[in-house]
C-alpha positions in Angstrom: 18.4 -15.8 -10.1 19.0 -17.7 -13.5 20.1 -16.2 -16.3 16.8 -15.1 -18.5 16.8 -15.4 -22.2 14.3 -13.5 -24.9 11.9 -16.2 -25.2 12.3 -17.4 -29.2 15.4 -15.9 -28.9 17.1 -16.5 -32.0 13.9 -18.6 -33.8 12.3 -15.4 -35.9 14.1 -13.6 -39.0 10.9 -11.9 -39.0 10.7 -10.8 -35.5 14.5 -9.4 -35.4 13.9 -7.8 -38.7 11.3 -5.9 -37.7 12.8 -5.1 -34.0 15.6 -3.6 -36.5 13.5 -1.4 -38.5 12.0 -0.7 -35.3 15.0 0.5 -33.6 16.4 2.3 -36.4 13.4 4.8 -36.7 11.2 5.0 -33.2 11.5 6.1 -30.2 12.6 2.9 -27.6 9.5 1.2 -25.9 9.5 0.2 -22.5 12.2 -2.5 -20.8 11.5 -5.6 -21.1 8.9 -5.7 -23.8 10.8 -4.3 -26.5 11.5 -7.8 -27.6 7.8 -9.2 -28.3 5.6 -8.4 -31.4 2.3 -8.4 -31.3 0.6 -10.4 -34.4 -3.1 -10.2 -33.5 -5.5 -10.8 -30.5 -8.3 -11.9 -28.9 -10.1 -12.1 -25.3 -7.4 -12.8 -22.7 -4.8 -14.2 -25.3 -2.5 -12.6 -27.3 -0.7 -14.1 -30.4 3.0 -13.3 -31.4 4.1 -13.0 -35.5 5.7 -16.4 -34.8 2.3 -18.1 -33.9 3.3 -18.5 -30.1 0.3 -17.6 -28.0 0.2 -16.5 -24.8 -2.1 -15.4 -21.7 -2.3 -11.4 -21.4 -2.2 -10.1 -17.5 -1.8 -6.7 -19.0 -5.3 -5.7 -20.8 -3.1 -4.0 -23.2 -2.4 -1.6 -20.5 -5.8 -2.0 -19.4 -7.5 -1.1 -22.2 -9.1 -4.2 -23.0 -11.3 -4.2 -20.0 -13.7 -6.6 -22.0 -10.7 -8.2 -24.0 -9.0 -8.3 -27.3 -11.0 -7.5 -30.8 -14.1 -8.3 -29.0 -16.6 -9.0 -31.1 -19.2 -6.3 -30.8 -16.5 -3.7 -31.1 -15.2 -5.0 -33.9 -18.5 -5.0 -35.7 -19.2 -1.5 -34.3 -16.2 0.2 -35.8 -16.5 -1.5 -38.9 -20.0 -0.4 -39.4 -19.6 3.4 -38.7 -16.1 3.2 -40.7 -18.2 3.1 -43.5 -20.5 6.0 -42.8 -18.6 9.0 -41.2 -14.9 8.5 -39.7 -14.9 12.3 -38.0 -16.7 15.1 -38.1 -14.3 17.4 -36.2 -16.5 19.2 -33.1 -19.5 19.0 -35.3 -22.6 17.6 -33.9 -23.0 13.5 -34.9 -26.0 11.1 -32.7 -23.3 9.2 -31.5 -21.8 11.4 -29.5 -24.5 12.6 -27.8 -25.6 9.3 -26.4 -22.3 8.2 -25.7 -22.3 11.8 -23.3 -25.6 10.8 -22.3 -24.6 6.6 -21.5 -21.6 8.1 -19.6 -23.4 10.6 -17.3 -26.2 7.6 -16.5 -23.1 5.3 -15.8 -21.7 7.5 -13.5 -24.7 9.3 -11.4 -24.4 12.0 -9.2 -22.6 14.9 -8.9 -22.1 13.8 -12.6 -23.7 15.9 -15.4 -22.2 16.4 -18.1 -18.8 15.7 -20.3 -16.3 17.1 -22.2 -14.7 14.2 -25.1 -11.4 14.2 -25.7 -8.6 11.9 -27.3 -5.6 10.5 -24.6 -5.3 10.0 -20.5 -3.1 13.0 -20.7 -5.3 15.1 -22.4 -8.3 14.1 -20.3 -6.4 15.3 -16.7 -4.7 18.1 -18.4 -8.0 19.2 -19.3 -9.4 18.7 -15.9 -6.5 21.2 -14.3 -7.4 23.6 -17.0 -11.0 23.5 -15.5 -9.9 23.8 -12.0 -8.2 27.1 -12.7 -11.2 28.5 -15.0 -13.1 27.8 -12.1 -11.4 29.0 -9.0 -9.2 31.7 -10.8 -6.6 30.2 -8.7 -3.4 27.8 -10.4 -2.3 25.4 -7.2 -2.4 22.2 -7.3 -1.8 19.1 -4.4 -1.1 15.9 -6.1 0.5 12.8 -4.5 3.9 10.8 -4.0 4.2 8.0 -6.7 1.2 8.9 -9.2 1.0 8.8 -12.8 -1.2 11.0 -14.6 0.3 11.1 -17.8 3.4 11.8 -20.2 2.6 15.7 -21.3 4.5 18.4 -19.6 1.6 19.6 -17.4 0.6 16.1 -16.3 4.2 15.3 -15.9 4.9 18.2 -13.7 2.1 17.3 -11.2 3.1 13.4 -11.7 4.8 12.4 -8.7 7.3 9.4 -9.6 11.2 10.2 -10.5 11.3 8.0 -13.3 8.2 10.0 -14.8 9.9 13.8 -14.1 13.1 12.7 -15.4 14.6 15.0 -17.9 11.2 17.0 -18.2 12.9 20.7 -16.2 11.8 21.9 -12.9 8.4 21.3 -11.6 5.5 23.9 -12.3 5.5 26.5 -9.4 2.0 25.9 -7.5 2.4 22.3 -7.2 2.9 20.7 -4.1 2.9 16.3 -3.9 2.3 14.8 -0.3 2.6 11.5 0.8 0.2 8.8 -0.6 -0.8 6.5 2.5 1.0 3.5 1.8 0.6 0.5 4.1 3.1 -1.2 3.5 5.7 1.4 3.3 4.1 4.1 5.5 5.7 7.5 5.1 8.8 8.1 8.1 6.3 9.3 10.8 3.3 8.5 10.2 0.6 6.6 12.7 0.0 2.7 11.8 -3.3 3.5 13.0 -4.1 6.7 11.5 -2.3 6.7 8.3 -4.9 8.0 5.7 -5.3 11.1 8.4 -1.8 11.7 9.0 -1.2 12.0 4.9 -4.3 14.3 5.0 -3.1 16.3 7.1 0.5 16.5 5.9 -1.1 18.0 3.0 -3.1 20.2 4.7 0.8 21.6 6.0 1.8 21.6 2.6 -0.9 23.5 1.1 0.0 26.2 4.5 3.9 26.6 3.6 3.8 26.4 -0.1 1.6 28.2 -1.5 0.3 31.7 -1.3 -3.4 30.9 -1.5 -5.5 28.0 -1.4 -5.2 25.4 -4.2 -7.5 25.1 -7.7 -7.7 21.3 -7.2 -6.6 18.4 -5.2 -5.3 15.6 -7.8 -5.9 11.8 -6.9 -5.6 8.0 -8.2 -8.0 5.7 -6.5 -5.3 3.5 -6.5 -1.4 4.3 -7.4 -1.2 2.2 -11.1 2.3 3.1 -12.0 3.2 3.9 -8.2 3.1 0.3 -7.6 -0.7 -0.7 -7.1 -1.1 1.1 -3.9 -4.5 0.6 -2.4 -5.1 3.3 0.5 -6.7 3.1 3.9 -10.4 3.8 2.9 -10.4 6.6 5.2 -8.5 8.7 2.6 -10.7 10.1 0.2 -13.4 11.3 2.7 -10.6 12.9 4.4 -9.5 14.4 1.0 -13.0 15.6 0.3 -13.2 17.6 3.7 -9.5 18.8 2.6 -11.0 20.2 -0.6 -14.2 21.5 0.9 -12.3 23.2 3.6 -10.3 25.1 0.8 -13.0 25.2 -1.5 -10.6 23.3 -4.2 -12.1 20.8 -7.2 -11.7 17.2 -5.6 -10.4 15.5 -9.2 -10.0 11.8 -9.6 -7.9 10.5 -12.1 -9.6 7.5 -12.8 -7.9 6.5 -16.3 -7.0 3.4 -14.8 -9.0 2.7 -12.1 -12.6 3.5 -14.7 -14.8 1.1 -16.9 -14.8 -1.8 -14.4 -11.4 -2.3 -13.2 -12.0 -2.4 -9.6 -15.6 -3.8 -9.5 -17.4 -1.0 -9.7 -17.8 0.6 -13.3 -15.9 3.8 -11.6 -14.1 3.7 -9.0 -15.1 6.7 -7.1 -18.8 4.8 -6.9 -17.0 2.8 -3.9 -14.6 5.3 -2.2 -17.6 7.0 -0.6 -16.9 10.2 -2.2 -18.1 12.9 -4.7 -15.8 14.2 -7.0 -15.9 17.1 -8.9 -14.4 16.2 -11.6 -12.9 12.8 -13.0 -10.4 11.8 -15.9 -11.2 8.7 -17.8 -9.8 6.8 -20.9 -8.2 3.6 -21.5 -11.4 0.8 -20.9 -13.5 3.4 -22.1 -13.5 2.4 -25.9 -11.5 -0.7 -25.8 -8.1 0.3 -27.9 -9.9 2.7 -29.8 -7.9 6.4 -28.6 -10.7 8.2 -26.6 -11.0 9.9 -23.2 -13.2 11.9 -21.3 -13.9 14.5 -18.3 -16.9 13.9 -16.1 -18.0 16.6 -13.3 -20.7 19.3 -12.7 -22.7 20.9 -15.3 -21.2 24.4 -14.0 -17.7 23.1 -13.8 -17.0 21.9 -17.9 -18.8 25.0 -18.7 -15.8 27.4 -16.8 -14.3 27.9 -19.6 -15.1 29.7 -23.2 -17.1 27.8 -25.5 -14.6 25.6 -27.6 -11.6 25.2 -25.6 -11.9 21.6 -25.3 -12.7 20.3 -28.0 -9.8 19.1 -30.2 -9.5 17.1 -34.2 -10.3 13.6 -32.5 -11.9 14.4 -29.5 -15.4 12.6 -29.8 -15.0 11.6 -33.0 -17.6 8.7 -34.7 -15.4 6.2 -35.0 -14.1 6.7 -31.4 -18.0 7.3 -29.6 -18.9 4.0 -32.0 -16.2 1.7 -29.7 -17.1 3.4 -26.7 -20.9 2.5 -27.0 -20.3 -1.3 -28.3 -17.7 -1.4 -25.3 -20.5 0.0 -22.8 -22.9 -2.5 -23.9 -20.6 -5.3 -22.9 -19.7 -3.7 -19.4 -23.3 -3.0 -18.7 -23.5 -7.3 -19.0 -25.2 -8.5 -15.9 -22.4 -10.1 -13.9 -19.4 -9.0 -15.5 -18.2 -5.8 -13.2 -19.4 -7.5 -10.4 -16.7 -10.6 -10.8 -14.3 -8.2 -10.6 -13.7 -8.0 -6.7 -14.3 -12.1 -5.9 -12.1 -13.1 -8.5 -9.4 -9.9 -8.0 -9.4 -11.8 -3.8 -9.0 -15.2 -5.3 -6.1 -14.3 -7.1 -4.8 -12.2 -4.8 -5.0 -14.8 -2.4 -3.7 -17.4 -4.6 -0.3 -15.5 -5.1 -0.1 -15.3 -1.5 0.0 -19.0 -1.0 3.1 -19.3 -3.0 6.1 -19.9 -1.0 8.8 -17.4 -2.5 10.7 -15.4 -0.1 11.3 -12.7 -2.5 7.6 -11.5 -2.5 7.3 -9.1 0.5 3.6 -7.9 -0.1 0.4 -8.6 -2.5 -1.9 -6.0 -3.4 -5.0 -5.4 -5.5 -7.9 -3.2 -6.9 -10.4 -5.3 -8.2 -8.7 -6.9 -11.2 -5.3 -4.4 -10.8 -2.6 -6.3 -8.8 1.0 -5.2 -7.5 3.1 -7.9 -6.3 5.9 -6.1 -4.2 9.9 -8.2 -4.4 11.9 -7.6 -2.0 15.5 -9.5 -1.5 14.9 -9.2 2.7 11.2 -9.4 3.6 11.9 -7.9 7.0 14.2 -4.9 5.9 12.2 -4.5 2.5 14.7 -4.0 0.7 14.2 -3.3 -3.2 14.7 -6.0 -5.7 14.2 -4.1 -8.9 16.5 -6.1 -10.9 14.2 -9.1 -10.4 11.2 -7.4 -11.0 12.4 -6.6 -14.2 13.4 -10.2 -14.7 9.9 -11.7 -14.4 9.3 -9.3 -17.3 11.2 -11.6 -19.6 10.7 -14.8 -17.6 6.8 -14.5 -17.8 7.2 -13.8 -21.5 8.9 -17.5 -22.0 6.6 -19.2 -19.6 3.7 -17.6 -21.5 1.8 -14.9 -19.5 2.2 -11.8 -20.2 2.6 -8.8 -17.6 3.3 -5.2 -17.3 6.9 -3.3 -16.7 8.2 -2.9 -13.6 6.2 -0.1 -11.2 6.7 1.4 -8.3 9.1 4.1 -6.7 12.4 1.3 -6.7 11.0 -0.4 -9.9 10.3 -3.2 -8.3 6.6 -4.3 -8.6 5.4 -7.3 -11.1 2.4 -5.6 -12.0 -0.4 -7.2 -13.5 -4.1 -6.2 -15.0 -5.9 -9.2 -16.6 -9.0 -8.8 -19.1 -12.5 -8.8 -16.9 -13.7 -11.5 -19.4 -10.8 -13.9 -18.9 -12.0 -17.4 -18.7 -11.2 -19.5 -15.8 -9.1 -22.0 -17.7 -7.0 -19.1 -19.6 -6.9 -17.5 -15.8 -5.2 -20.5 -14.4 -2.9 -21.2 -17.6 -1.8 -17.7 -16.6 -1.2 -18.0 -13.0 0.7 -21.6 -13.9 3.0 -19.3 -16.1 3.3 -16.7 -13.6 4.3 -19.4 -10.9 7.0 -21.0 -12.8 8.3 -17.5 -14.0 8.8 -16.6 -10.1 10.3 -20.1 -9.3 12.7 -19.3 -12.3 13.8 -16.3 -11.3 14.0 -16.8 -7.4 17.2 -16.0 -5.8 19.0 -19.0 -4.9 
């Protein structure tokens, strides 16, 4: 690989001074992105503090599904900021309106909503609801899963890098294999990978738990796990497994929700009815907001007030979320995601790069798995990390490396990205692949 350099290295005293201040007083940020200082962002474009413009293939970590600083969202925030910023857990008009909109957009079996602040908080709330509703505490989660960075969500996550430094896992949590078509678990039958993984999860329940679990917690596709898209039979199999054990099926749609996979929520094309759904990120275009969606009886399982927090359902976040939903429901926007995602994936597959082992996508969420040997599928995390800096240098932002081995180049452009911006970003991405190719 060629030597990599930081974009504009040595050219910006403003950037260097600000980074020095941050490093002195803040916890370190993600590797590869700790040198870029954002100045402003609009739509699918980001400009750093030196005026350098980049195409955003991250959606600001999947929050800006309708693009950065959308005018309708910005106006809604400004308007709300002049009237009511916080009401603690007291009712206000926007709270009821948002809850009603979410129930309508999700459809059956969703009947009620709890409004919270972060994705981890929403997943944690789902686990608390499951314990209260079933009277049991066990949880089945999956290898490669990422559910957040709080202690409870780290405990149910299935990535070693996430759990490292957090102490032993909590009792009652079993981690089952997630069906990865590119790297199937040892012993799995390729013709029935989904069925094998569901059966393995059932065996883990029988051998590791003293009673049926309270919940099965799963992502529609693995986000931090490297954009792993499971076979279509996986989720009906999990629904049947949950029903057999009288456990709740919880879908973590923090990353997959709000149009990212081609429907408003991913479960709407998975062929299953979840009991609870955790959502966040794309719900409010970057304003902190999350929610739990579920059946009425489940949302009533905990004592009144248990799920409310200081900022949950605050008026400013509700205003941003309602404006975001107005844009997302524009005819044709979410519907373009599937065809556009397929076109981008096919474009990347057409590139002559021997280090690309697999290209996969769920709508407009992409994972490009890098290897040093295609036949052996030897992971190449070094190149994946170099790609972040190389892409920045060429003018496109990508997410930090993902996957079990840290060898997956991950991207998630805004749903509203224009064709010219997309072509510009893909050209920059191609140059970054060329710059990091092993010679």
